[in-house]
PyMOL commands that place a pseudoatom at each C-alpha (Angstrom):
pseudoatom trace, name=CA, resn=MET, resi=1, chain=A, elem=C, hetatm=0, pos=[5.004, 89.703, -14.974]
pseudoatom trace, name=CA, resn=ALA, resi=2, chain=A, elem=C, hetatm=0, pos=[8.680, 88.825, -15.515]
pseudoatom trace, name=CA, resn=LYS, resi=3, chain=A, elem=C, hetatm=0, pos=[9.736, 85.260, -14.905]
pseudoatom trace, name=CA, resn=LYS, resi=4, chain=A, elem=C, hetatm=0, pos=[12.005, 84.510, -11.964]
pseudoatom trace, name=CA, resn=VAL, resi=5, chain=A, elem=C, hetatm=0, pos=[15.478, 83.415, -13.009]
pseudoatom trace, name=CA, resn=ASP, resi=6, chain=A, elem=C, hetatm=0, pos=[17.592, 81.027, -10.927]
pseudoatom trace, name=CA, resn=LEU, resi=7, chain=A, elem=C, hetatm=0, pos=[20.996, 82.536, -11.686]
pseudoatom trace, name=CA, resn=GLU, resi=8, chain=A, elem=C, hetatm=0, pos=[23.048, 79.614, -10.417]
pseudoatom trace, name=CA, resn=LYS, resi=9, chain=A, elem=C, hetatm=0, pos=[21.023, 77.107, -12.428]
pseudoatom trace, name=CA, resn=SER, resi=10, chain=A, elem=C, hetatm=0, pos=[21.137, 79.303, -15.528]
pseudoatom trace, name=CA, resn=LEU, resi=11, chain=A, elem=C, hetatm=0, pos=[24.903, 79.792, -15.240]
pseudoatom trace, name=CA, resn=ALA, resi=12, chain=A, elem=C, hetatm=0, pos=[25.422, 76.052, -14.838]
pseudoatom trace, name=CA, resn=GLU, resi=13, chain=A, elem=C, hetatm=0, pos=[23.326, 75.446, -17.953]
pseudoatom trace, name=CA, resn=LEU, resi=14, chain=A, elem=C, hetatm=0, pos=[25.323, 78.090, -19.836]
pseudoatom trace, name=CA, resn=GLU, resi=15, chain=A, elem=C, hetatm=0, pos=[28.583, 76.405, -18.840]
pseudoatom trace, name=CA, resn=ALA, resi=16, chain=A, elem=C, hetatm=0, pos=[27.259, 73.062, -20.062]
pseudoatom trace, name=CA, resn=LEU, resi=17, chain=A, elem=C, hetatm=0, pos=[26.164, 74.625, -23.351]
pseudoatom trace, name=CA, resn=VAL, resi=18, chain=A, elem=C, hetatm=0, pos=[29.584, 76.182, -23.862]
pseudoatom trace, name=CA, resn=GLY, resi=19, chain=A, elem=C, hetatm=0, pos=[31.223, 72.826, -23.211]
pseudoatom trace, name=CA, resn=GLU, resi=20, chain=A, elem=C, hetatm=0, pos=[29.001, 71.151, -25.775]
pseudoatom trace, name=CA, resn=LEU, resi=21, chain=A, elem=C, hetatm=0, pos=[29.643, 73.867, -28.341]
pseudoatom trace, name=CA, resn=GLU, resi=22, chain=A, elem=C, hetatm=0, pos=[33.395, 73.808, -27.753]
pseudoatom trace, name=CA, resn=SER, resi=23, chain=A, elem=C, hetatm=0, pos=[33.533, 70.023, -28.126]
pseudoatom trace, name=CA, resn=GLY, resi=24, chain=A, elem=C, hetatm=0, pos=[32.975, 70.371, -31.861]
pseudoatom trace, name=CA, resn=GLU, resi=25, chain=A, elem=C, hetatm=0, pos=[30.848, 67.225, -31.854]
pseudoatom trace, name=CA, resn=LEU, resi=26, chain=A, elem=C, hetatm=0, pos=[27.522, 68.918, -32.625]
pseudoatom trace, name=CA, resn=GLY, resi=27, chain=A, elem=C, hetatm=0, pos=[26.072, 69.290, -36.064]
pseudoatom trace, name=CA, resn=LEU, resi=28, chain=A, elem=C, hetatm=0, pos=[25.186, 72.748, -37.336]
pseudoatom trace, name=CA, resn=ASP, resi=29, chain=A, elem=C, hetatm=0, pos=[21.485, 72.551, -36.461]
pseudoatom trace, name=CA, resn=ALA, resi=30, chain=A, elem=C, hetatm=0, pos=[22.146, 71.239, -32.953]
pseudoatom trace, name=CA, resn=ALA, resi=31, chain=A, elem=C, hetatm=0, pos=[24.873, 73.834, -32.406]
pseudoatom trace, name=CA, resn=MET, resi=32, chain=A, elem=C, hetatm=0, pos=[22.542, 76.642, -33.513]
pseudoatom trace, name=CA, resn=LYS, resi=33, chain=A, elem=C, hetatm=0, pos=[19.840, 75.474, -31.100]
pseudoatom trace, name=CA, resn=LYS, resi=34, chain=A, elem=C, hetatm=0, pos=[22.359, 75.360, -28.238]
pseudoatom trace, name=CA, resn=PHE, resi=35, chain=A, elem=C, hetatm=0, pos=[23.631, 78.814, -29.192]
pseudoatom trace, name=CA, resn=GLU, resi=36, chain=A, elem=C, hetatm=0, pos=[20.078, 80.240, -29.300]
pseudoatom trace, name=CA, resn=ARG, resi=37, chain=A, elem=C, hetatm=0, pos=[19.382, 78.756, -25.852]
pseudoatom trace, name=CA, resn=GLY, resi=38, chain=A, elem=C, hetatm=0, pos=[22.600, 80.315, -24.572]
pseudoatom trace, name=CA, resn=VAL, resi=39, chain=A, elem=C, hetatm=0, pos=[21.613, 83.734, -25.885]
pseudoatom trace, name=CA, resn=ALA, resi=40, chain=A, elem=C, hetatm=0, pos=[18.190, 83.450, -24.224]
pseudoatom trace, name=CA, resn=LEU, resi=41, chain=A, elem=C, hetatm=0, pos=[19.763, 82.401, -20.904]
pseudoatom trace, name=CA, resn=THR, resi=42, chain=A, elem=C, hetatm=0, pos=[22.240, 85.275, -21.104]
pseudoatom trace, name=CA, resn=ARG, resi=43, chain=A, elem=C, hetatm=0, pos=[19.426, 87.777, -21.669]
pseudoatom trace, name=CA, resn=ASP, resi=44, chain=A, elem=C, hetatm=0, pos=[17.408, 86.370, -18.779]
pseudoatom trace, name=CA, resn=CYS, resi=45, chain=A, elem=C, hetatm=0, pos=[20.421, 86.528, -16.444]
pseudoatom trace, name=CA, resn=GLN, resi=46, chain=A, elem=C, hetatm=0, pos=[21.263, 90.083, -17.500]
pseudoatom trace, name=CA, resn=THR, resi=47, chain=A, elem=C, hetatm=0, pos=[17.668, 91.171, -16.880]
pseudoatom trace, name=CA, resn=ALA, resi=48, chain=A, elem=C, hetatm=0, pos=[17.678, 89.536, -13.439]
pseudoatom trace, name=CA, resn=LEU, resi=49, chain=A, elem=C, hetatm=0, pos=[21.010, 91.152, -12.536]
pseudoatom trace, name=CA, resn=THR, resi=50, chain=A, elem=C, hetatm=0, pos=[19.838, 94.578, -13.705]
pseudoatom trace, name=CA, resn=SER, resi=51, chain=A, elem=C, hetatm=0, pos=[16.678, 94.211, -11.640]
pseudoatom trace, name=CA, resn=ALA, resi=52, chain=A, elem=C, hetatm=0, pos=[18.669, 93.226, -8.559]
pseudoatom trace, name=CA, resn=GLU, resi=53, chain=A, elem=C, hetatm=0, pos=[21.041, 96.157, -9.068]
pseudoatom trace, name=CA, resn=GLN, resi=54, chain=A, elem=C, hetatm=0, pos=[18.102, 98.557, -9.291]
pseudoatom trace, name=CA, resn=ARG, resi=55, chain=A, elem=C, hetatm=0, pos=[16.562, 97.126, -6.109]
pseudoatom trace, name=CA, resn=VAL, resi=56, chain=A, elem=C, hetatm=0, pos=[19.853, 97.528, -4.254]
pseudoatom trace, name=CA, resn=SER, resi=57, chain=A, elem=C, hetatm=0, pos=[20.129, 101.131, -5.466]
pseudoatom trace, name=CA, resn=VAL, resi=58, chain=A, elem=C, hetatm=0, pos=[16.606, 101.906, -4.285]
pseudoatom trace, name=CA, resn=LEU, resi=59, chain=A, elem=C, hetatm=0, pos=[17.214, 100.304, -0.896]
pseudoatom trace, name=CA, resn=LEU, resi=60, chain=A, elem=C, hetatm=0, pos=[20.471, 102.207, -0.443]
pseudoatom trace, name=CA, resn=ALA, resi=61, chain=A, elem=C, hetatm=0, pos=[18.840, 105.481, -1.471]
pseudoatom trace, name=CA, resn=GLU, resi=62, chain=A, elem=C, hetatm=0, pos=[15.929, 104.937, 0.913]
pseudoatom trace, name=CA, resn=SER, resi=63, chain=A, elem=C, hetatm=0, pos=[18.258, 104.142, 3.788]
pseudoatom trace, name=CA, resn=GLY, resi=64, chain=A, elem=C, hetatm=0, pos=[20.634, 107.010, 3.075]
pseudoatom trace, name=CA, resn=LEU, resi=65, chain=A, elem=C, hetatm=0, pos=[23.564, 104.608, 2.906]
pseudoatom trace, name=CA, resn=ASP, resi=66, chain=A, elem=C, hetatm=0, pos=[24.588, 105.681, -0.581]
pseudoatom trace, name=CA, resn=ASP, resi=67, chain=A, elem=C, hetatm=0, pos=[25.470, 109.264, 0.445]
pseudoatom trace, name=CA, resn=ASP, resi=68, chain=A, elem=C, hetatm=0, pos=[29.034, 108.781, 1.690]
pseudoatom trace, name=CA, resn=PRO, resi=69, chain=A, elem=C, hetatm=0, pos=[30.588, 105.439, 0.825]
pseudoatom trace, name=CA, resn=VAL, resi=70, chain=A, elem=C, hetatm=0, pos=[32.906, 104.094, 3.494]
pseudoatom trace, name=CA, resn=PRO, resi=71, chain=A, elem=C, hetatm=0, pos=[36.121, 102.492, 2.227]
pseudoatom trace, name=CA, resn=LEU, resi=72, chain=A, elem=C, hetatm=0, pos=[36.488, 98.831, 3.066]
pseudoatom trace, name=CA, resn=ASP, resi=73, chain=A, elem=C, hetatm=0, pos=[40.206, 99.148, 3.809]
pseudoatom trace, name=CA, resn=ASN, resi=74, chain=A, elem=C, hetatm=0, pos=[40.580, 101.881, 6.413]
pseudoatom trace, name=CA, resn=ASP, resi=75, chain=A, elem=C, hetatm=0, pos=[44.213, 102.033, 7.580]
pseudoatom trace, name=CA, resn=ASP, resi=76, chain=A, elem=C, hetatm=0, pos=[43.755, 105.277, 9.583]
for i in range(1, 76): cmd.bond("trace and resi %d" % i, "trace and resi %d" % (i + 1))
show_as sticks, trace
zoom trace
């Protein structure tokens, strides 16, 4: 079973990792570990987003709401 990803928490961690990497204060080994963690977080987030997108598509298809999209800005 796939692990549940907290997107907000993962994005916050990614932002912190980027800040640390951009600071230039890390040694090569520490920077590589931070980078590897960032790649893993990015993959997890992408998987979670893809899953959510698929669920939305299924729900829209089941409800028939995806047949004729209604424009959000209807000036008529």
